[in-house]
FIGU-941085 format. One line per field, with one value per residue: residue in one letter; residue number from 1; x, y, z of N, C-alpha, C, CB in turn. Coordinates in Angstrom, 2 decimals, m for minus. Each point is the difference from the previous one (the first is absolute). Glycine has a CB too. Example, Ala and Ser with C-alpha at 12.3 -4.5 7.8 and 13.67 -1.06 7.14 Angstrom:
BEGIN
r: [A S]
k: [1 2]
n.px: [13.19 1.54]
n.py: [m5.69 2.22]
n.pz: [7.80 m1.97]
ca.px: [m0.89 0.82]
ca.py: [1.19 1.19]
ca.pz: [0.00 0.06]
c.px: [0.90 m0.77]
c.py: [1.20 1.09]
c.pz: [0.00 0.73]
cb.px: [m1.89 1.18]
cb.py: [m1.17 m0.63]
cb.pz: [1.25 m2.15]
This chain:
BEGIN
r: [M V Y E I S R A K A N V K V K G K D D I Q F T I T I E T E G K V A E S F A N I D Y K N P A N V A K V E K S R R R L P L L F K]
k: [1 2 3 4 5 6 7 8 9 10 11 12 13 14 15 16 17 18 19 20 21 22 23 24 25 26 27 28 29 30 31 32 33 34 35 36 37 38 39 40 41 42 43 44 45 46 47 48 49 50 51 52 53 54 55 56 57 58 59 60 61 62]
n.px: [0.85 1.28 m0.96 m0.26 1.07 m2.15 1.28 2.57 m1.15 2.60 m0.73 3.32 m2.12 3.43 m1.97 2.91 1.80 0.97 m1.63 0.43 m2.90 0.35 m3.05 1.41 m3.49 0.59 m2.99 0.72 m2.46 0.52 m1.81 0.54 2.10 m0.21 m1.82 1.68 m2.39 m2.32 m0.81 m2.60 2.07 m3.16 0.20 m0.87 1.10 2.53 m0.02 0.09 2.45 2.08 m0.40 0.65 2.39 0.60 m2.11 2.97 3.06 0.86 2.55 0.85 2.50 1.19]
n.py: [m1.16 2.48 1.02 2.53 0.49 2.25 0.13 m1.58 m0.05 m0.90 0.13 m0.40 m1.22 0.07 m2.46 1.08 1.99 m3.21 m0.62 2.68 m1.35 1.66 m0.62 0.31 0.76 m0.27 1.37 m0.60 1.10 m2.23 m0.52 m2.57 1.66 m3.16 m2.26 m1.81 0.32 m1.53 3.08 0.82 3.07 m0.12 m1.86 2.97 m3.01 0.35 2.09 m1.93 m1.57 2.64 1.40 m2.72 m0.42 2.46 m0.12 m0.22 m0.50 0.19 1.73 m1.45 2.12 m1.87]
n.pz: [0.01 m1.66 3.23 m2.36 3.29 m1.06 2.88 1.64 2.89 0.49 2.46 0.41 2.91 0.48 2.53 1.17 1.94 m0.72 m2.18 m2.57 m0.37 m3.02 0.93 m3.38 0.07 m3.11 m0.44 m3.50 m0.69 m2.30 m1.88 0.27 m2.01 0.24 1.32 m1.11 1.49 m2.42 2.18 m0.84 0.99 m0.86 2.91 2.58 0.99 m1.51 1.09 1.98 m0.90 m0.11 3.31 1.94 m0.67 1.25 3.13 0.71 m2.28 3.90 m1.44 3.28 m0.51 2.31]
ca.px: [m0.76 0.72 m0.67 0.50 m0.32 m0.26 0.18 0.95 0.16 0.61 m0.04 1.16 m0.10 1.50 m0.19 1.12 1.15 1.02 m0.73 m0.81 m0.90 m0.88 m1.40 m0.11 m1.19 m0.03 m1.28 0.03 m1.14 0.37 m0.61 0.65 0.18 m0.02 m0.05 m0.02 m0.70 m1.35 m0.69 m0.94 0.20 m1.30 m0.85 0.21 0.48 1.45 0.86 0.07 0.91 1.27 0.35 0.35 1.31 1.46 m0.29 1.07 1.01 0.64 1.39 0.71 1.44 0.55]
ca.py: [1.04 1.37 1.03 1.43 0.71 1.33 0.84 m0.35 0.47 m0.69 0.30 m0.83 0.25 m0.74 m0.12 m0.89 1.01 m1.02 m0.97 0.72 m0.56 1.15 m0.56 0.81 0.00 0.66 m0.13 0.69 0.14 m0.36 m0.93 m1.29 0.24 m1.02 m1.36 m1.59 m1.16 0.06 0.55 0.91 0.98 0.77 m0.79 0.53 m0.93 0.06 1.47 m0.07 m1.19 0.45 1.05 m0.78 m0.54 0.98 1.00 0.39 m1.00 0.43 m0.09 0.15 0.14 0.16]
ca.pz: [m0.07 m0.06 0.81 0.01 1.08 m0.23 1.11 1.06 1.53 1.11 1.57 0.77 1.62 0.38 1.65 0.71 m0.13 m0.33 m1.04 m0.87 m0.81 m0.96 m0.65 m1.21 m0.94 m1.17 m0.39 m1.38 m0.85 m1.53 m0.82 m0.64 m1.49 m0.79 0.65 m0.63 0.77 m0.57 0.62 m0.68 1.01 m0.01 0.87 1.09 0.78 m0.11 0.68 1.54 0.33 m0.55 0.86 0.89 m0.17 0.07 1.18 1.07 m0.10 1.24 m0.17 1.11 0.14 1.22]
c.px: [0.76 m0.99 0.57 m0.41 m0.08 0.20 0.61 0.13 0.56 0.13 0.95 m0.20 1.29 m0.37 1.36 1.33 1.13 m0.21 m0.89 m0.81 m0.57 m1.09 m0.05 m1.31 m0.15 m1.33 0.25 m1.30 0.34 m1.04 0.80 0.07 0.12 m0.16 m0.06 m0.64 m1.71 m0.91 m0.87 0.04 m1.05 m0.83 0.32 0.44 1.30 0.79 0.44 1.03 1.53 0.35 0.40 1.26 1.11 m0.43 1.34 1.21 1.14 1.43 0.56 1.59 0.58 1.34]
c.py: [1.35 0.88 1.38 0.66 1.25 0.93 m0.87 0.70 m0.72 0.57 m1.00 0.28 m0.97 m0.01 m0.53 0.96 m1.06 m0.93 0.75 m0.88 1.25 m0.87 0.86 m0.39 0.70 m0.04 0.72 m0.21 m0.21 m0.84 m1.01 0.27 m1.17 m1.16 m1.08 m0.84 m0.01 0.26 0.94 1.26 0.76 m0.71 0.57 m0.99 m0.51 0.95 0.01 m0.95 0.62 1.19 m0.58 m0.41 0.74 0.78 0.20 m1.22 0.52 m0.23 0.41 0.09 0.09 0.16]
c.pz: [0.02 0.67 m0.10 1.30 m0.37 1.06 1.26 1.25 0.64 1.12 0.55 1.55 0.30 1.59 0.48 0.14 m0.30 m1.13 m0.74 m0.94 m0.91 m0.60 m1.30 m0.97 m1.36 m0.64 m1.37 m0.64 m1.56 m0.88 m0.42 m1.29 m0.79 0.75 m0.74 0.46 m0.68 1.10 m0.43 0.89 m0.02 1.02 1.66 1.18 m0.15 0.37 1.42 0.35 m0.13 1.11 1.45 0.27 0.35 0.98 1.02 m0.26 1.05 m0.38 1.56 m0.21 1.31 m0.09]
cb.px: [m1.67 1.36 m0.55 m0.15 0.88 m1.40 m2.03 1.03 m1.60 0.97 m2.51 1.85 m3.00 2.11 m2.67 m0.94 m0.83 0.41 0.09 1.63 m0.53 2.07 m1.46 2.69 m0.83 2.31 m1.38 2.45 m0.95 2.38 m1.32 m0.82 1.06 1.21 m0.94 1.72 1.76 0.51 1.44 m1.57 2.21 0.08 0.08 m1.57 m2.04 m0.46 m1.42 m2.38 m1.81 m0.50 m1.59 m1.84 m0.91 0.97 m2.68 m1.97 m0.61 m1.91 m0.03 m1.98 m0.18 m1.64]
cb.py: [m1.46 m0.33 m1.78 0.19 m1.40 m0.80 1.57 m0.66 0.94 m0.96 0.82 0.25 0.41 1.06 m0.62 m2.45 2.09 0.15 m1.93 1.79 m2.04 1.67 m0.61 0.21 m0.22 m0.48 m0.11 m0.34 1.60 m0.05 1.57 m1.61 1.97 1.13 0.92 0.16 0.39 m1.53 m0.65 m1.89 0.00 0.76 m2.30 1.69 m0.37 m1.07 1.37 0.52 m1.99 m0.65 1.60 m0.42 m1.07 0.20 m0.83 1.17 m0.69 m0.59 0.64 m1.16 0.99 m1.15]
cb.pz: [0.99 m2.24 1.50 m2.54 1.39 m1.46 m0.92 m1.73 0.10 m1.34 0.20 m2.04 0.59 m2.08 0.05 m1.12 1.76 2.23 1.38 0.19 1.79 m0.80 2.34 0.15 2.04 m0.19 2.41 m0.33 1.82 0.89 m0.61 1.46 0.51 m1.53 1.53 m0.49 2.62 m1.84 1.12 m1.04 m0.09 m2.48 m1.92 m0.93 0.11 m1.42 m1.43 0.33 m1.00 m2.81 m1.38 m0.40 m1.56 m2.37 m0.08 2.04 m2.64 1.74 m2.85 1.05 m1.97 0.91]
């Protein structure tokens, strides 16, 4: 899938002094420019599945 980002917003939260942890949140707006998957992106149920699958990807750096 090729996703063209038209707008992005990032937020970084830092916790701890000795054991530093980062929480990075990135929100994007864009459109699917190309897809090689056999998915009908005009179907709202399919779009909801795609959105749910990418919703939160936790990253933890120690």
